[in-house]
N, C-alpha and C positions, 0 to 999 in steps of 0.2 A: 504494499499499499504506499502510495506516494504521500509524503508529508509536505504541507504548505507552510511557509514561513510568513504568517500574517503580520509578524513584527517588523517586516522590511518596509511597510508603509507607515508613514507618520500620521498622527491624528488629523492634520489638515488634508493629507492625501485620502484618508478614509472618508472624511467629510465630503470631499469632492466626489468621490465615487458614489456615496450614498445620495448625495444631492442629485447627481446625473441620473441615477436610477429612479428617484422620486419624480424628477421633472419629466422624464420619458414616459413613465407609467401614468402620469397625471394628465397627459395631453388629451383633450376632448376627442372622442371618436367622431369620425365624420358622420353627420346626420344623414340617415337614409329617409327619403320621402316615402310615406306610405303610397300604396297603389291608388288610393282614393285621392290623396292630396296631389300626387303627380298628375292625375287625370284632371283635377280641377285647374291646376296651373296650365296644363296643355290646352284645355278648352278655352281658358281666359286669353291665352296668347293667340290661339287660332282666331278668336273673335277680334282681338286687336289687329291682326293681319287683315282680316276682312274689312274692318273699318278703315284701315289705311287705304286699301285698294279702292274702296268706294269714295272716300273723301278726296283722294288725290285726283281721281277721275272726275269727280263733280266740281271741285274747286281749284284745281291746279296746284302748282308747287307750293303755294302759300300754306297749304293744309299740312305740309310736313312739320310745321312748327307746333302743331297740335300733338305731335307724337315724339318729338325729340325731348329728352329730359333735360331740363335746365339745371344742371349740376356742373361743378368744376371738372368732373371726370369725363364728361361728354366729349366724344370726338367723332369724326367721320373720315373714312378713307375711300379712295376711289382708284381703281387701277394700281393698287399697291402703294399709293402716295397719300399722305395726309391732306385732305381737302379742307377740313375745318378742325382747328385745334380745340375749340370749345363751342359751347352753345351760342354765345354772342356772335362769333364770326360766322356761324351758319345762318343765324337770324338776319344779320346785316346783309349777307350775300343774297339770301332768298328774297328779302324784302326789297333791296335796292337794285338787284340785277336779274335775278332768275325769273321773277314774275313778269318782267317786261320782255325778256328775251324769249322765254318759253311759256306763253300764257296758258297753254292747254297740254295736259298729259293724260293719256288713258293708260292706266297701269293694271297689268294682269299678272297675278302670281300663279305658279303651278308647282306641283311636287313639293308642297310645304312641309318642312320638317320642324318640329318643335321639340327641344330636349329640356324638360324641367330639370334645373340644377339645384334649386332650393325652393322653399315656400314662396320666395319673392324674386327669384331670377330664373330666366330661361334663355336658352340659345335658340335662334331662329335661322334657318337656312331655306332658301327657295329660289327656283328659277323665276325670272321675270321677263315680261314682254312690255315694252312702252311704245306707244304711238304718240309722238310728240309733235305738236304744231308750234312752229317758231313764229316770231313777230311778223314775218312777211307772209305767213300762211303755208309755208313749205312743211311737208310732213317728213318726219325722221322716224325710222323704226329702229328700236334697240332691243337686243336680247342679251341676257347675261344672268349672273348669280348675285344674290343679295344675302348678306349675313348680318346679324345684329345680336346684341344681348338686350333682352327686354327685362325691365325692373318694375315690380309693382310698387307704386307710390301712393301717396294720400289722394292723388288725382287719378288714379287708375294706372294701367300698364303704360309704360313709356319706353322708348328706345334709348338705352344708355350709350350705346356706340353702334356704328353702322359701317359697312363696307360693301361697295358695288364693284363688281367686275363685268365689263361689257365684252360680249363675244363678237358682236358685229354691229355695224351702224351704217346708214346710207346717208 
């Protein structure tokens, strides 16, 4: 039988070892969503996506401001580049430029995927098709993929961050 020399560690050394064991064993376990709660989150975020689709089509790009979360962590990327570093820059661009340049957008989602992450967060991924009418009346067709993190807020579900990737455009 092998003997261990426990005296080779000093009191501070033992305290460090015991502290490390306690810290590691006290980490909270990842919360698992119940099937019912995950289903509620998913249904709520599917409803959010449906409202976005209808609102953008009915009211144009200004409607995006109803769905972007006005928090410091908000951002939007497009084609792998940061388009808006925060909510205020998105709001300014949409109100001052986008509504004039592209007054009409018909948005259609397909193959919507919602992954409930917590009681209040979900990941969204979906194919999209847009028929955009620019200020001159020219129609632009865009197809691509949209991803976002949705967060449940006091005002309902909002998009905390967004990314668009366009496959084609004419």
